[in-house]
C-alpha positions in Angstrom: -30.1 34.6 -56.0 -33.1 35.0 -53.4 -35.1 38.3 -53.6 -34.8 41.0 -50.9 -37.9 40.9 -49.0 -38.7 43.4 -46.4 -40.8 42.5 -43.6 -43.5 45.5 -43.2 -46.1 46.6 -40.4 -49.1 47.8 -42.0 -49.9 50.2 -39.3 -46.7 52.2 -39.7 -47.5 55.0 -42.1 -44.3 55.5 -43.4 -41.8 53.9 -45.7 -40.0 51.2 -44.0 -38.4 47.9 -43.9 -37.4 45.0 -41.5 -35.0 43.4 -43.8 -34.1 39.4 -43.5 -30.7 38.0 -44.6 -31.5 37.4 -48.4 -31.2 39.2 -51.1 -27.7 40.3 -50.8 -24.0 40.0 -52.5 -22.2 38.9 -49.5 -21.1 35.0 -49.2 -20.0 32.8 -46.6 -21.1 33.2 -43.0 -22.3 37.0 -44.2 -24.8 35.3 -47.0 -26.5 37.4 -48.3 -27.6 40.8 -47.4 -25.2 41.6 -44.6 -25.5 45.4 -43.6 -23.1 45.7 -41.2 -19.8 47.6 -41.7 -18.4 46.7 -38.4 -17.7 43.2 -39.2 -15.2 41.1 -41.2 -17.3 41.2 -44.6 -16.0 43.0 -47.7 -17.1 46.8 -47.3 -17.9 46.7 -50.9 -20.4 44.0 -50.6 -21.9 45.7 -47.3 -22.4 49.1 -49.2 -24.0 47.1 -52.3 -26.3 45.3 -49.5 -27.2 48.7 -47.9 -28.0 50.3 -51.0 -30.2 47.4 -52.1 -32.3 47.8 -49.0 -32.4 51.3 -49.4 -33.6 51.3 -52.7 -36.2 48.5 -52.1 -38.4 51.0 -49.9 -37.6 54.0 -52.3 -35.0 55.6 -50.5 -31.6 56.9 -51.6 -28.8 54.8 -50.8 -26.6 58.1 -50.2 -29.3 59.1 -47.7 -29.1 56.1 -45.5 -27.4 56.7 -42.3 -26.4 54.1 -39.4 -24.7 54.3 -36.0 -21.9 52.9 -34.3 -24.1 50.8 -31.6 -23.1 50.2 -28.3 -25.8 49.1 -26.2 -26.6 52.5 -24.7 -29.3 54.8 -24.3 -28.0 57.8 -26.3 -30.0 59.0 -29.0 -29.1 61.3 -32.3 -30.9 64.3 -34.0 -29.9 63.8 -37.5 -30.1 66.6 -39.7 -27.8 65.2 -42.6 -26.3 62.1 -43.8 -22.8 61.2 -42.7 -20.5 58.8 -44.7 -21.1 55.0 -44.1 -19.3 53.7 -41.2 -18.9 57.2 -39.6 -22.0 57.4 -37.2 -21.7 58.4 -34.0 -21.9 56.1 -30.9 -25.5 55.9 -30.0 -28.5 53.3 -30.2 -31.1 55.3 -31.7 -32.0 58.4 -34.3 -34.7 60.8 -34.8 -35.1 63.3 -37.8 -37.9 65.6 -39.3 -35.9 66.1 -42.5 -37.8 64.4 -45.4 -35.6 61.9 -47.4 -33.2 60.8 -44.4 -33.5 57.0 -44.0 -32.5 55.9 -40.3 -31.1 52.1 -40.6 -30.2 50.0 -37.4 -28.6 46.7 -37.6 -29.4 44.0 -35.6 -28.8 40.0 -34.8 -31.1 39.2 -32.2 -31.7 42.4 -30.3 -34.8 44.0 -31.2 -35.2 47.1 -33.8 -38.0 49.5 -33.3 -38.8 51.9 -36.0 -41.2 55.0 -35.0 -43.2 57.6 -36.6 -45.6 60.5 -35.8 -47.3 61.3 -39.1 -49.0 64.5 -38.0 -45.4 66.0 -37.1 -43.4 64.7 -39.8 -41.1 63.1 -37.4 -39.3 59.4 -37.3 -37.1 57.3 -35.3 -35.5 54.1 -35.2 -33.6 52.3 -32.1 -31.7 49.3 -31.3 -32.8 47.8 -28.3 -30.8 44.8 -26.9 -31.7 43.9 -23.3 -28.9 46.5 -21.8 -30.2 49.3 -23.9 -34.0 48.6 -23.4 -33.1 48.6 -19.2 -31.4 51.7 -20.0 -33.9 53.6 -21.5 -33.2 54.0 -25.5 -36.8 53.3 -26.2 -38.0 56.1 -23.8 -35.0 58.5 -24.8 -36.1 58.2 -28.7 -39.7 59.0 -27.8 -38.3 62.1 -25.7 -36.0 62.8 -28.7 -39.0 62.8 -31.1 -40.9 64.9 -28.4 -38.4 67.3 -28.8 -38.8 67.8 -32.7 -42.7 68.4 -32.2 -44.1 64.8 -31.8 -46.7 63.9 -29.5 -46.4 60.3 -27.8 -50.0 59.5 -28.3 -49.6 60.3 -31.9 -46.5 58.1 -32.4 -46.7 54.7 -34.1 -44.0 52.4 -33.3 -43.3 48.9 -34.4 -40.9 46.4 -32.9 -39.1 44.0 -35.5 -38.0 40.6 -35.8 -35.8 39.9 -32.7 -34.9 36.7 -30.4 -38.2 35.2 -29.1 -38.6 34.1 -25.6 -38.5 30.4 -26.4 -35.0 30.7 -27.7 -33.7 33.2 -25.1 -32.3 31.6 -22.1 -30.9 34.0 -19.5 -29.1 34.1 -16.2 -29.6 35.7 -13.0 -27.7 38.6 -13.9 -30.2 39.8 -16.7 -33.3 38.9 -14.6 -32.0 41.2 -11.9 -31.1 44.2 -13.8 -34.8 44.0 -15.4 -36.4 43.5 -11.8 -34.1 46.2 -10.3 -36.1 48.6 -12.7 -39.6 47.1 -11.9 -40.3 44.1 -10.0 -43.3 43.8 -11.9 -41.7 43.0 -14.8 -41.1 39.4 -13.7 -43.9 38.6 -16.1 -41.5 38.7 -19.0 -39.5 35.8 -17.6 -40.8 32.1 -17.9 -38.9 29.1 -15.9 -35.9 27.8 -17.8 -35.2 23.9 -18.1 -32.1 24.6 -16.0 -32.0 25.7 -11.9 -31.5 29.5 -12.0 -32.2 29.8 -15.8 -35.0 31.9 -17.7 -36.6 32.4 -20.9 -36.9 36.1 -21.5 -39.7 38.0 -23.7 -37.5 40.8 -25.1 -40.1 41.8 -27.5 -42.8 42.1 -24.6 -40.4 43.7 -22.7 -39.7 46.5 -25.3 -43.4 46.8 -26.0 -44.2 47.5 -22.2 -41.4 50.1 -22.1 -42.8 51.8 -25.3 -46.4 51.8 -23.7 -44.9 53.4 -20.7 -43.8 55.9 -22.5 -47.2 56.9 -23.6 -46.8 56.0 -27.3 -50.2 55.8 -28.9 -49.7 52.2 -31.0 -47.1 49.7 -30.4 -47.1 46.8 -32.9 -44.9 43.5 -33.0 -43.9 41.7 -36.0 -43.8 37.8 -35.0 -40.5 36.4 -36.1 -37.6 34.8 -34.1 -34.5 35.5 -35.2 -32.5 32.9 -33.4 -34.7 29.7 -34.6 -35.4 30.9 -38.3 -31.6 30.3 -39.4 -32.9 30.5 -43.3 -34.3 34.2 -42.9 -32.1 36.0 -40.1 -28.8 36.4 -38.5 -28.5 35.6 -35.2 -25.9 36.0 -32.4 -27.0 33.5 -30.1 -26.9 31.0 -32.8 -23.6 32.0 -33.5 -22.4 31.6 -30.2 -24.3 28.0 -29.9 -22.6 27.2 -33.0 -18.9 28.1 -31.7 -18.4 31.9 -32.4 -18.0 31.8 -36.1 -18.5 35.4 -37.8 -22.0 36.1 -38.7 -23.7 39.1 -40.4 -26.5 41.6 -39.2 -29.9 42.4 -40.9 -31.0 46.1 -41.1 -34.3 47.9 -40.3 -34.9 51.2 -42.0 -37.6 54.1 -41.8 -37.9 57.1 -43.9 -40.4 59.5 -44.8 
């Protein structure tokens, strides 16, 4: 069995992990550390996987919370844990309660983890292109600020997601991004086909965080679509005919 192996950002001064697909108990297309409760994987396997991920960063499994992610911009303030799978419909969470672990699941979208170490406030966000355009990252910063954080004191890390070379997009996505800011054309490179582009999701997310006044933004260099051995990928699933897949988890706790 492969060991559980979270990726960490050295500049994020709080317990955290961007987990890969390795080190769990699930099998088949969910092998092995699938942490999504909304797919077809056995619930007992997912709960064990989530517990392993929590323990790997020193968090209590019963204090790990997740969301029903909907590709929007809503942010939840977490004051107490809820049962696994009972998370509200939202795409980000913030808390100032010690010991609460915030978990985001992804399979190509960008996971973002946040901390203001001075204020004792943490956050976690799921940023697909729709959520990023809608402002989920800025909304997370605003929710942290409401708890006493200062944007200039917040450190954010963008975890493994689909990279530009793997992310071919059409005119509809590009137009939605440019409608917000025409200058964001710099996050698109020409594709191999007419009216197709390669989109830099992580770069776009980093710019959105910088625009929100974040003091420091780091990016982990990993392509979830290209690295099948380590990551689940929705884009790779689509290319492969649509078979079921799992989702990796990213967790932050203080």
